[in-house]
N, C-alpha and C positions, 0 to 999 in steps of 0.2 A: 504494500500500500504506500503510495507516494502522495505528495501534496496535490499533484495534478489530478489524480483520481478522486481525492477528497473534494477538490474544487468542482470537478465534473458532477459528482454525486450531489453536492450542495446545489449546484445549478439546476439539475434535473428535479430535485426535491423542492426547488424554489425557496431555499434557505439562505439567509445571509450569514456568513461565517466571518467572525472577527479575525483578521490575519494574525493577531497575537495568539489565538487559540488553535491555529492550524496544526501545530505540532501535537498538542494534547489530543485533538480530535483524531488525528492520524493514528496515534498510539491506541486510543480507545477503540477505534474500528479494527485495528489489527488484533487487539485482545478479544473482541467479539468474534472475529473470524476464527481465531485459535480455539475459542470455547466451543463454537459450533462444530469445528473439526473433531474435537474431543467427543462430543455427543454422537457424531457420525460414526466414530470408530467403536462404539459400544455394541457388543453382540446382544441383540434382542431376540434371537431365535428361541422359540419355545415360550415366549412371554406373550400372554394374551393382552389384547387391547383393553384398557380399563373403561373407556367411554368412547362412544361414537355418535355424533349428532344424527347420523343417518338412521340409527336404530330408534330414535325417538319419534313418537307420533304426536301430532297436535291434539290437544284436548278439544273436544267438540261438545256442543250443547244443542238442544232442540231450539229451532228458530221459532219462538213464540212471541206474539205481540203482547207486551205487558202494559203499555201505556194506553190510556183511554183516549178515544177520539173526541177531542174537544173543539173540533172545527166550528160547530154551530155556536158554541159559547163565545168563541173569539169573534166570529162574524157578527153576532148580536151586539157585541160591545164596540164594534168599529163604528166610526162616524158615518161611513157609507159603505155598503157592500151589496153584492147580489147573492145568488145562491151558493156560489163557490169561491168568490174572490173579494179582496178588499178593493174598493174603488177609491182612486186617488186623483188629484188634479193633474191635468196634462202639463208636463214640464218642457217638452220638446214640441215645437210647432212644425 
């Protein structure tokens, strides 16, 4: 990992990096890559997966109407209405 690579990654990520911190960021990224390499070298044969999001199913419920239809009440309280809609003054000629 060199400074040019760090600068390219920062540009692609749309991050502004302070030039004073380039050395530290470069070392940090190298350490991250080394850590991932260590994880990659671990033998996981014979170890079952603990969780898998694909095995989960979404909880479902019956689609029931629980709210009362209060359309008539609202239309009665409106200053002007017809059978189905609120009547309002025209704003666009």
